[in-house]
Residue, then its C-alpha position, 0 to 999 in steps of 0.5 A: m038333274l036328268l041323271s037322278s030323276s032316271k035314277a030315282q025312275w029305276s028304283h021305284t019301277s025296276c028295283p021292285q020287279s027284279s026284287s020280286s021275281s028274285s024273291s019268287f025263286s027264292l021260296p024253294n029254299s024252304l024245301a032245302l032247308v027241310t031236305f038238309t035239317c030233316t031228311i039227312r041223318e049225317k050231319k057233314p060240314a058241306v050239310i051244315y054250311m047249305s042248311h046255313l046257306a039256305c036259312v040265311d036266303l029265307l030270311f032275306t026271302l022273307l024279309l024282301p016284301m018289306k024292302i019292295h014296299y018301300q021302294l014302291n012307296a016312293s021311299d017312305w017307311v011306314f013300318g017304324e024305325a025299329a023295323c028299319v034298323v032290323l031290315s037293315a041289319v039283317t040285309t047288311a048280315t045276310c049279304t056279307a054273311p056267305y063271304c066271311 
């Protein structure tokens, strides 16, 4: 019982803090996305790949506040079932897309 209690404590305190810090570090990807799509004229495969990675990371970063709210709210989802499905699908896709 102690293990599940400490795991729940970590999930509601440390996990949102680490998610918030990773969210703030990921925001410069919007600048990278603009750089890759607007300023580089020659679209080589590496540029296309890097712009896709920046896009996926930016999408993940934009949805991260909903996940942080869920964790801080004692695992009580308040955004509706459709938002839950979308967030789960995007989280799964963004975490596995770069490795395909």
